[in-house]
SEMAR-688957 format. One record per residue: residue in three letters; y, x, z of N, C-alpha, C, O in turn. Coordinates in steps of 0.05 Angstrom, whole numbers, plus 5000, padded with zeros to 4 digits. Each point is the difference from the previous one (the first is absolute). Example, Ala and Ser with C-alpha at 12.3 -4.5 7.8 and 13.67 -1.06 7.14 Angstrom:
<nodes>
ALA488652645156502449825000502450185000500050215013/SER502149724973502450165001502249855014502250105004/
</nodes>
This chain:
<nodes>
MET405924974315497749824997500049795022500350065023/THR499549694968499949775019497049935006498549954982/VAL500850055044497349935008500049745015501649965018/GLN496549864975499549765014497150005009498250074984/ILE501249845041497349995009499549725012501649905016/ILE496249984976499349735009497250035014498250124989/LYS501649765035497550035015498849735005501449805006/GLY495950184992498649755006497150034990499150224993/HIS499549565005497349994989500349974970500749784990/ILE498850434995500550014971497549934985497950135003/VAL502349664980497749924984500850004970502049874993/ASP496650284991500750034972497649924983497750005010/ALA502849934965497849944981500250184976501049924979/PRO498150335023500350204979498449954975500750094979/ALA497149765024498249944977498749735005500049895022/PHE499049994956498849735001497750005021498050144997/GLY502349705023497949975021500150215022498449995018/LYS503550194980500150225020502549965018502249944990/LEU497450095036502250005019500350275013498050135006/ALA504449964997500650255015501549915025502249904998/ILE496650155025501149915025500750245018498250165006/THR504349855003500850215018501249865025502349904999/GLU496250105023501049875024502150175014499750255002/ASN502449625007502250155013500950234983500450235009/GLY499849724965500750214981502950024994501749845010/PHE499050374974502850054993500250004970498650144986/LEU503349705004500549984971502750154997502149915010/ILE497850314975502450174998501249984972498650024979/LEU504149955020501449994975502150224999501350065020/GLU498950074957502150204996501749914977499049954978/ASN503650025027501949914980499049744987500249964976/GLY498749865041499349744991497249984987499149784994/ARG499550455003497449994988497850085020500550165019/ILE497249734978497850045019499050294998499350094978/GLU500650045044498950275002497149995008498450174992/GLY500949625024497249975007499649835025502049925012/VAL495550024994499249855024498450205017498250124991/PHE502549905035498850205017499149875026501349835011/ALA496450264999499049915026501550125022500449885021/GLU500550374976501750145019502650084986500050074977/LEU502249935038502550074988500150304995499850155019/PRO500649944956500150294995502350135014502149885005/GLU497550375003502050155015502750004986502150005013/THR497850014961502550014984501949775006502450034998/TYR496449745009501649765004500549935030500849785005/ARG498650405013500149945029502749905009500249835018/ASN502050264969502649925009501349784983502349925005/ALA496149974976501149784983499849745015498249965016/PRO503749864979499949735013497649844991499350014976/VAL499549845042497749834994500649715006501049935021/THR498449904959500149715005497249925008498149994984/ASP501649945042497349955011499549705001501349865016/TYR496850064968499249715000497749955019498849794999/ALA500650405018498049975021497449904990498750134984/ASP500449635026497449904993499949834975497949884993/LYS504350124992500149834976498650134976499550245000/LEU499849604980498750094976502150074978501949844996/ILE497750384991501850084978498349994974498150164997/LEU502649664985498449964975501850034976502549975002/PRO496450104975501649984975501049714996498649815006/SER503850174983501049734994498749894975498550154986/PHE502149605007498549874979501550004973502550034999/ALA496049954979501149984973499249744988497649944998/ASP504349904993499449754986500550044970502350014991/LEU495550004994500350074972500349764981500150044976/HIS500049725036500549774982501149775017498649895016/MET503950044979501249775013502349894983501350154986/HIS499149595017502249864985502249935020499749815015/ALA502450354986502049975020501349735001500449895022/PRO500349984956501249735002498249795011500949805010/GLN496550254989498149805010499950015031498649835012/TYR502750365001500349995029501149735009499449905021/ALA502349994962501349745006498149775001500649795012/MET497050244976498049795000497550085015497949874997/LEU502250335019497750105014498749785017501349865015/GLY496050124982498549805016500149724989499149815013/THR502050154962500049734988498650014973499550214989/GLY500049555000498949984973497250124996499550134980/MET498849835040497350124998497949814990497650045005/ASP503149764980498149794992499350024970498749824990/LEU502150394996499550024971499150284992500650195014/PRO497849824965499250274989502350134986502149874996/LEU497650374996502150184990502049874980502449975007/LEU496749954970501849924979501549755007502449984994/ASP496349835018501349755010502050075022502249885002/TRP497050305015501750085023502650134989502249945011/LEU497650224969502450124989502049794989502350015006/ASN496649814978501749804988501149795020502249904996/THR496350045024500849795019501950105021501949865007/TYR497650385003501550105023501650254994502450025006/THR496350184983501050275001502550044982502050115009/PHE497849804966502250044982502649865010502250104997/LYS497449675016502449865011501250155023502450025003/THR495850105014501050165022501650244990502150065010/GLU496850084970501350244990502649944985501850164999/ALA498349604989502549924985502450005019502350044990/ALA497349915035502249985019501450265005502250015011/PHE496550214980501250275005502150074979501050234999/LYS499849584985502450024984502450015018502150124994/ASP497749765030502149995020499850265016498150045016/THR503850144981499950265012500449995031498950165014/ALA502649644995500449985029497349925013499350105022/TYR499349724965497349925010498150244999498550045019/ALA501650114960498350244997500550195022498250125012/ARG504449934995500750185021498849925027498950165015/GLU501349584991498949895025497050045002499050095020/VAL499649844959497150015000499050295001498250075015/TYR503050104968499050274997500750175025498450185007/ARG503849775006500650145025497949935022499150185014/ALA500249574988498049915019497350124994498550095017/LEU500849914957497450114991499850305007498050095011/ALA504150064983499950295004499650065030498550185007/LYS502949685010499850045029497149935009498950145017/GLU500149644973497349925008497950204992498150055015/MET502250074962498150204991500050255017497950105009/ILE504550004997500250235018498949935027498650165012/ASP502149614999499149925027496949995001498950065021/ASN499949884957497049984999498750274991497650014997/GLY504050195000498950274995499550074971498550194994/THR502649654987499850074971502450164992502249915002/THR497350334989502350184992500050074970502050084990/ARG495749884997499950054971499449744986498449845009/VAL502850124967499749744987500250034970501550174990/CYS497149664996500349964971500449704996498249855002/ALA504350074993500749725002501149894973501450134986/PHE497949625009501249844979502549865011499949895022/SER502250134963502349825006499649764983497849934992/SER504449935001500049784981501050124973500350244998/LEU500349594983501050104974503050055001501250094981/HIS500149855042502950025002500950285007499250125021/ARG502450004962500850285003501650045026499450195015/GLU502549644991501750045023498449985026500450155019/SER497849654982498449975024498050235003499350075023/THR499850044955498250235002501550245012498850145016/MET503749894977501650225012500349955030500050195016/ILE500449564992500349935028497450065016500150115022/LEU497649834966497450075013499850305004499250095021/MET501550074959499850295002501950095022499350185016/GLU503049714985502050075021499049945028500250175018/GLU498749594986499149925026497550175009499850065024/PHE498450004958497850175006501050285008499050115020/GLU502949994965501150275007501350005027499550185016/LYS502149624990501349985026498049985023500550115022/ALA497449754974498049955022498450255005498850035021/GLY501150164960498450245003497450004985498250175006/MET501549654974497650004984500050234980502150124994/THR495649944995499650194979498349874978498149865006/GLY502650184968498249894980501449904975502150114992/TYR496849694996500849904974500649705000498649855014/VAL503450074971500749724995500349954971501150174986/GLY497949605004500249954971501449734994499449805012/LYS502450214968501049754989497849884982499150144982/VAL500149625023497949874986500849944971502249914995/ASN496050144986500449934972498249764993497550015005/MET503649784984498449774992501649834979502049875007/ASP497150144968501549874979498449784986500849904979/ARG497050015033498549784989498149885021499450135020/ASN499749634975498049875017500749995030498250035017/SER504349924989500849995028501849765006501550005020/GLY498349804963501449745006503050034995501050194988/ASP500449605021502949994995501750135021502250094995/VAL496749935030501650085022500250305003501950105013/LEU496250054977499950295004499150144974497650054997/THR504350004985499250144976502550144989502349945007/GLU497250254975502250144987499350044971497650014993/THR504350024990499450064972499150294998500550165018/THR498249914960499150274997502450195000499950215013/GLU502249724973502450174998501250035028500950225008/GLU499349565007501150015027498450185018501150155016/SER496349824982498250165017500450304994500250165019/MET499949914956500550284993502750105010500250225011/ARG501949624984502750085007500350035030501150205010/GLU497949605005500350005029498350235013500950115020/THR496849944969498350225010501450274996500050165019/THR501149884958501450254994502450035019500550225011/ALA501149574992502350015017499250065029501450155014/TRP496549724995499050045028499150295004500750125020/LEU497849994961499150275002502450205001499950195015/ASP502049764968502450175000501450005026501150205009/GLU498949575004501449975026498450105023501050125019/ALA496349844980498350045024498850285002499350095022/SER500350044956498450244999500750215020498350135012/ASP504449924991500850225018501749905024501350155013/GLN498649594992501849895020498850025029501550025019/PHE495949984983498750005026498250255003498850094981/GLU501150015044498550245005497049945003498350154991/HIS501049625021497249945006498849774984497649975000/ILE504049874987499049774984500650054971502350034992/LYS495649974991500350064972499049774983498549835010/PRO502250164964499149784983497250034989499150224996/VAL499649555000497349994988500149784979501049785006/LEU498050284970499949794979498049785008497850065010/THR503049694985498449785011499649774980501349795003/PRO497050244977499249774984498449825019498050095010/ARG502849664993498749835021496950004996498550075018/PHE500749844959497250044991500049934970501849874990/THR496150214997499949974970500849724990501649994981/PRO497549795031500749744989503049945000500949844984/THR500750285034502949945001501750214985502449995002/CYS496350194983501650204986499150014970497750044994/SER504249924989499550014971499150284992500550205014/ASN498349824962499250264990502450194997499850245005/GLU502449644986502450164995501050115027500950235001/LEU499149615020500950095026498150215011500950205012/MET496549764985498150205010500450274986499950215013/ALA500549784961500450254985502650145010500050255002/PHE502149605003502550115010499650135027501050225005/LEU497549655013499550115027498350264999500550195015/GLY497549814967498450244997501650234990499750235010/LYS502149724971501850224990501850095022500650245003/LEU500549575013501850075022498650165022501150205010/ALA496449734996498450155020499750294991500150185017/GLU499449864957499650274990502650165000500150235008/GLU502049644982502650144997501250085027501250215003/ARG498549615017501350045026498050095021500750025024/ASN496850024968497950095020499949825024500350095023/LEU499349654972500049805021497249905007498349974982/PRO501249975043497549865007500149714991502149894993/VAL495549995008499749724991498349855020498250115012/GLN502549634992498449835017499649734986501849904988/SER495749995015499549744989497449895012499250095021/HIS499649714965497649875010497850034980500450024976/LEU497149985034497750034983497649855011499250035023/SER499649804960497449875005499949875028498150045015/GLU504049814991500249865026498349755000498749935020/ASN501449924958499049734999498649954973500950104979/THR496949765021498449964975501649854978499850064977/SER501949755032501649854980502150184988500649984976/GLU500550205040502050194991498750194979501250064980/ILE496450035026498650184981499549874973500450124979/ALA498849625022499549854975502649974985500050014975/TRP502249955039502649974987500950254986501050004978/VAL498650235035500650264988498450044975501050114980/ARG496549815020498250034977501149844976499950084977/GLU501249685029501349844978502550134990500549994975/LEU501150125043502550124992499750264985501650084983/HIS496250075024499550264988497150014990498450145011/PRO501149734967497249994989499050284991497750044996/ASP504250155001499250274992499150165024499050224996/CYS501349675028499150155024497449885011499949775006/ALA498250404996497449915011500249935029498649825010/GLN503250325005500349955028503050005008501750114985/TYR498949785038502749965009501550265001502350024991/TRP496550195020501450265004501150114974502050155000/GLU496749794978500850104974502749894991501450124984/SER499449655027502649884993502350175012502349984991/TYR497150185029502050195011499750274987502050134994/LYS495549965002499550264989501350044973501150214994/LYS498849584989500950044973503150034999501150084979/TYR500249865043502950045001500950235018502350035005/GLY495850145003500650235017500749935029501550145013/LEU497349644997500649915027497550025018499849855020/PHE498450324974497550025015499250295004498550114984/ASN502750015037499550295004500250075030499949825017/GLU500350444989499950095027502449925017500050055024/ARG502049834964502349915015500249695000502149885006/THR495650004988499849705000498649905024497850105007/VAL503349695006498749855021499349734989501749854992/MET495750095008499149734992498949855024498250095014/ALA503049684991499249845023497549834993499649914978/HIS498750065043497749825001497550114988498350105015/CYS501349894958497650114987497549875013497950135003/VAL502349615002497849855013497649994982497750025009/HIS502849944965497849954981499750244981499049974977/SER501750275031499750234984497150094999498850075020/ASP500049924956497250084997499950304998502050155002/GLU495649954992499550295000501750144978501150225005/ARG499249654972501650124979502950025008501350214995/GLU499849585016502850005009500450205022502150145001/ARG496149875018500250195022499950294989501550175010/THR496949884970499850264988502750074987500950235002/ALA500349584985502650044987502150075021501850174995/MET498149695027502050065022499650285010502050155004/ARG495549935001499550275010500850214979501450205008/GLU497949774967500650204980502950024994501050224992/ASN500549565012502950014995501650065025502550014999/GLY496150025024501450075025501649775012501750055017/VAL497749704975501549775010499349955029497850045009/TRP504249875006499749925028499549715003501449844987/VAL496850085030499449725005501349925027499650145020/ALA501949644980501049895026498349765007500349794988/HIS497850255030498249795009501549815019501250095019/CYS498849654975501549815015498149785011499949784989/PRO498650285032497849835009500949725009498649814993/ASP503650175021500849745010500949824978499249764999/SER502350344982500949854977497649914983500049774990/ASN498150415005497849934983498449775011498949844984/ILE501050135042498549785012501849755000499149784994/ASN503450255014501849775002500349864973500149754999/LEU500150404979500449884974497349964985500049964975/VAL497850065039497449944990499350174976498749914981/SER502250345020499550184977497350145002498750044979/GLY500450025045497450135003500250245019502050035014/VAL496050134987499950235018499650254983497950024986/ALA503950165015499950244983497750195008499350025023/PRO499550124957497850185006501050275010499750214986/VAL501649805037501350245010498050235004500650224993/ARG497149725019498150215005499150134973499850254999/LYS499749594981499350114974502350184989499550224990/MET503049685012502250154990500250275014500350214986/VAL499649795040500250255015497750194993500550244995/ASN497149665004497650164993500250124972499050224995/GLU502349644987500350094972502450184996500550094977/GLY501149955044502350184997502649884992501950144993/VAL498249595008502649864994501850035025499049995023/ARG503550054972501950045022500949735011501649864987/VAL497550075037500549735011501950035024499750175017/THR502349644983501949985022500049715009498449844990/LEU503350095029500349725009502749894995502050155000/GLY498149584996502649874997500049735015497949875002/SER504450065009500249745014500049774980499049785005/ASP502250274971500449794980501249755011499149784994/ILE502950245024501349765008501349884975501050144983/ALA499049595015499149805019497449874992499149815013/GLY499550304966497249924996498450085025498349865009/GLY502350385001499050095026502049905021502450024997/ALA496549875024501749905022500450205022501249945021/LEU497950314975500250215020501850224990499350154982/LEU503149875030501850224994499350255015500350224989/ALA498849755035499350245017497650134989497949884998/MET502350384995497850144988497650045018497750024989/PRO502550015037497650015016498249754996497650025000/GLN503749754995498549764995498750004972497949894996/VAL503550244985498850034973497650195002498049954986/VAL502250265030497750185004497649855010497850034989/THR502549805031497849855011499149784981497649934999/SER504249974985499349804979498250144979498249874990/ALA502450385004498450154981497150045010498149994985/ILE501750065041497450025012498449744998497750004993/ARG503649785014498749744999499249934971497849904996/ALA503950164985499449944972497650164991498349904985/SER501550355024497850174992497449905012497850034988/LYS502349845035497649885012499249764984497649944997/MET504449904993499349784982498750104975498149884990/LYS502950344999498850124976497250085005498249974983/ARG501350145040497250095007498149765000497850024991/ILE503249765020498349765001499549904971497849924994/GLN504350084990499849914972498050174984498649904982/THR501350365024498350184985497350055013498750204995/ASP500549615022497450035014499850275015497950125000/TRP504349965012500150235017499650274985499150205012/THR501549804963499850254985502650165002499950254997/ASP502449625007502650145003500750035029500449805014/ASP499750444997500750045028502949905005501750044983/PHE498749845040502849915006501650245010498950215008/LEU503749764992501850225009500050035030499949805015/THR500150444994500450065029503049995006501650004982/VAL499050005043502850015008501450254990502249994990/ALA496450245013501150254991500550004970502050104990/GLU496149784994500449994971502349824992501650084983/ALA498649695029502149814993502750115008502049974986/PHE498150175037502550125010500950224980502450024995/TYR495750134995500750214980501349864976502050104989/LEU496849685001501149874977502949905005501650004982/GLY498949925043502749895006502050215008502449935003/THR496850324999501850215008499950234981501750024982/THR496450165021499950244985499849954970501350134984/ALA496949685008499649954971502649914987500750094978/GLY500849735036502549914989502150224999501550024981/ALA498550155040502050215001499650204976502050114990/LYS495649925001499550194978501349914974500750174984/PHE499749575013501449904975502850124999501150044978/PHE500150015046502750105001500250304999502150125005/GLY495650014988500150294996499650165025500650245000/THR498449645022499550165024497050015005498449884985/ASN500850285035497250015007499249775019497649945002/GLY504349945010499549775018499150085027499350235005/GLY500949585014499250055027501950215013502549984996/PHE496450215018501750205013499450274988499750205014/ALA500249814959499550254986502450195002502349924999/LYS497050345004502150205001501750004975499049984978/GLY503750035026501950004978501149734993502149984987/ASP496649805022501049734995502349945020500050115022/THR501849714970501849895020498549805017498049894992/LEU503150055031498649835019500349714994502349904999/HIS495549964997499949714999498049925022497650054997/ALA503449835024498349955023500949765016502349914999/ILE495849975016500649805020498950085027498050155002/VAL503349755019499150055027499249735011501649825002/VAL495850165006498949745009499650005030498750185011/ASP502649635003499649965028498049785004500649764996/ASP496950315011497949805003499649915029497949895007/SER504150155010499749945028499849705006499049925021/ALA502049914960500049715004497449874989499749765003/PHE498550414985497549894990498249925023500450095023/PRO497649754972498149925022498850245014499450214988/THR500349775039498950225016497050014997498649805003/SER500450444991497150034997498850095027501350145016/ALA496249774989498750075025499450305001500050135021/GLN499649994955499550294998502450134986501349884984/LYS499150375023502250154987499350044971497850104994/LEU504049834988499450024972500850294990501850125010/SER496649974971500750254987502449964981500749774995/VAL500550454996502349974982499049874974501549854988/THR496150225003498949874976499849705003500849854982/GLU498250065041499849715006502749875002500549784991/ARG501450365021502749895002501449984973501449814994/PHE498050394989501149994972498949764986501549854987/GLU495950105013498849784986501149735011500649824984/ARG499750165042501149765012502949964991500849774995/ALA500750445004502849984992500349904971501749844994/ILE496550254989500149914972499749704998501349864984/TYR496950035033499649715000502049845015500649784993/LEU500550335029501749855018503050054999501549845009/MET499350394980502850075003501849804984499349914978/THR503050045034502249854987502550185001499950225011/LYS502249684978502550165000500950065029501450205004/ARG497949625015500850045028498750255011501050125020/ASP496749964969498550235011500750264986499050215008/ILE502749784972500850244986502650105012502149894995/ALA497750325021502250095016502050174984502450015007/ALA496650124972501850174984498850024972497649994996/VAL504250054984499250044972501650234989502550025003/TYR496150164983501350224986499549974970497749944991/SER504450094993499849994971501350234988502450055004/ASP496250114980501050234987501550195020502150104994/GLY496749935030501150175020502249885017500950125020/ARG499949644973502249865016498849805019498149854992/LYS502950145032499149795019501649754993502549995004/VAL496249804986501349764990499549765018501249784995/LYS497250245026499649795020499650135027499649875020/
</nodes>
């Protein structure tokens, strides 16, 4: 039996709004899996080697449940248009460049390193529609130490001249990609990725639904992000009373589905998400940047919808998930103002849970530092933060770290039990 012991101030988020704090605690792993968190080192482990992080904070690492990997190349640009215009003016052109595999390798290698450096170890990512570049993204994520899913995007209509595929090509390339990718990587697996209903024909959606069932694959897409988008879906699918039904009728709306945004999901749509076990990837920075709105996160959580967080680069300009966590807090405060203070805003502990434990659960774990899980963790050195006149508690240091930490303050990263930074 191989034993690893990590020592420091351990902060976990075992449940929504709950923090478990063990000062100068011991996090013990046996054969790569968490055995437990202890205030005192059990006698059984007295002779085991200890990695002592002294006064540093040990936190669960972050999960990004919605991001567009090729858009890393345009991060921080094109923020002057709402969603649909933004896609046609900037995004499709950016993604078209990933036909060039050498360029894809350069961008994706840099992206993977940046994500690990910022403490993101789990991901659900869109590639572009290019099969070879999608394989490169999976490869670079695997090499960097990431865990999660990558999807070749499907889009056979309404995507202009620079970024589109025929229905037959989309089906053929998706099947070829799945045959190649399914068993090639240990930590990065495929996810079916219809970009969103307007860019996928009925024939293609039916094909993807059948594929999801036959190969037991997860699905990722977009839902109710923008009012113009919702109206467009209504025109394309007059038989569907609501947007979500355009996925449901093809078998793409279930407990293995991640739907990004859900900004304008009303009570009926939220009920459908809860009853079908669908996961929501809340993308607060993108929703504001693209003038989409502020999602009703408090209502979703209260109603039992499974909510996680996503960076949604490059609609979101924040790749670092601690910044997405604080963006979610700020967005919830905006929502409270909009609703005349009827919706409580998110606390730091609640938003941190959404960015860590909630996302981890999509990957079939308990999240945080639960016994039996492999270790996904970051070690935060907050010694360079502003000096306080009074000694801060570990809780106060944790809250400050969520707002202030950058990749320079993350001293170590563990992903699936491996130290990757």
